[in-house]
N, C-alpha and C positions, 0 to 999 in steps of 0.2 A: 441408235437407241442405247447401246452399251456405253457410249461416251456420255450421253445425257445422264445415265444412271451414275457413272463414276463421278461426274462433275457435281451431281446432287449430293452424293455421299461425301465428297471432299468439302463441299460448301457447308454441309451440316456439321462435319467434324471441326472445320475452321470456326464456325459460329459458336459451337460448344466451348472451344478453347478460349475464344475471346470473352464469352460470357463468364466462364469459369475464372479467368484471370481478373476480370473486372470485379467479380464478387469477392475474390480473395483480397484484392487491393482495397475495396471498400471496407471490408472487415478490418484490415490493417490501418486504414486511414481513420477509422473511428476511435482509435486509441493512440495516445502519444507515448513514445518511448522515452523514458527518463532514466539515464544512467544512475545507479545507486549513489555514486560519488557526487552527483549533482542534485540529488533528491531535495534536500533542504532548500537549496538555492532556487530550484525551478517549481517546487510544489505549489506555491501560492497562486501560480498562474493556471493551475489545472484542477483545482478543488471541484469535486462533483463530476469530473470527467473520467472516462475510461483511460487507464494508463497501463504501460508495460514496463517492467524492470527486471533485471537479471541479477542473481546473487546466489550464494550458497545457503541452502536451508540449514541453519545452524541449530535450531531448537524448536521442538513442538511442545507447547505448554502441556504439562502432565495433568493439570486440572481441566479436564474436558477435551483437550487437544484441538481447540478451535482458534488457537493463536500460534502463529509461526514467526520466528525471528529470521529475517533474511539479511545476510551479511556480505560484505565485500571489503577486504582490508580493514580500514578504519571506520566504515560506514555501516549503518543498519537501519532497518525499518521493521515495524510489526505489520503482519498481514492477518486480518481477522476473517473468520469464516463462520457460516451458520452450521456447517458440517465439520466433523472431526477430520483433521489432516492425517494422512497415512504416515506413520513413523518411518516408513522405509525411505522417504525422501530426504531424511536428515543426512547431511553430508554431501548431497548432490547439488550440482549447479542447475538451477531452474529459472525459467522465465515465468513471472507472475503477471497475470492480467487481472485488473480489478479497478474499483472506483476509488479515487483518491479522496481521503477524508481529512478534514482539519479539526483538531480538538484545541479549543482556546482556553487558556488559563488567565483569568483576569481578577479584578478585585472581588467580584461576587464569588468566585471560586475560593479565594482566600478566606472570605467571610464564612463560607460553608465549612472549610477546614477548621477554622477557629471554633465554630459552633460544635463540631464533632470533637475537637480536642478538649473542650470544656467538659465533656461527658466522660473523659478518661480519668479513672480514679488513681492510677499509678502516677505519682508526681513526676518522676524522671521521664517517663514516656510522654506525658503531657507537655513537659518543658521542652523536650526534643522537638515536638510538633510545633510549638510556638516559636522556637528558634528557627526551624526550617521555614515557617511561614514568613518570618521577618526577613530571612535571607532572600527568599523569593520576591518579596515586595521590594526590597532594596535593589535586586537585580532588575526588576521590571522598571523601577524608577530610573535607573542608570541607562536602560535601553532607550528611553524616550518614547516607548510605545505604550498602548493601553492594555496589551495582552501578549502572552507568549503563545506561539503556535507549535503544535506537535502534529506531525502528519503520519498517517497510516494508510493502508490499502484494504478495502473490503474485497475479499477474494471473489473472483469470477471463475478463473481457470488457471492452469499451469501446464507447462511442458518441460520435460527434462532436456537439458542441453547436453549433447553427447560429443 
């Protein structure tokens, strides 16, 4: 009877370990790990999916605190949140989990910018906007694409890397 009890306990523990490991693996397999250095290169393949990336929390936006700049050497991405980021994470290496978002800039965007620039009364500022729009249009034409993509992450969670 003692052996049956021991075997049952060992079986239950083994089952819990297997189930626990499978749950953890499933959670990890639901998100793709994208190194910050490869973010621009890989992002187009994972728009709308849950991703993870690691970097230094460089800056939390002072206007509301819902935007974080994550950096690594020469690379950076913005992380957007519905809630305010805690300023104490600035300077720390963190792993961000979130949904990858693509923001496209195309001819309709340029048209909106022009409409907005037309309402600017200060001539120098208005001219700067028109010059910028022309530069962006020229760059887009040279790229051979119909739009520019800028990628960011909508925050789900983070953990501090120690």
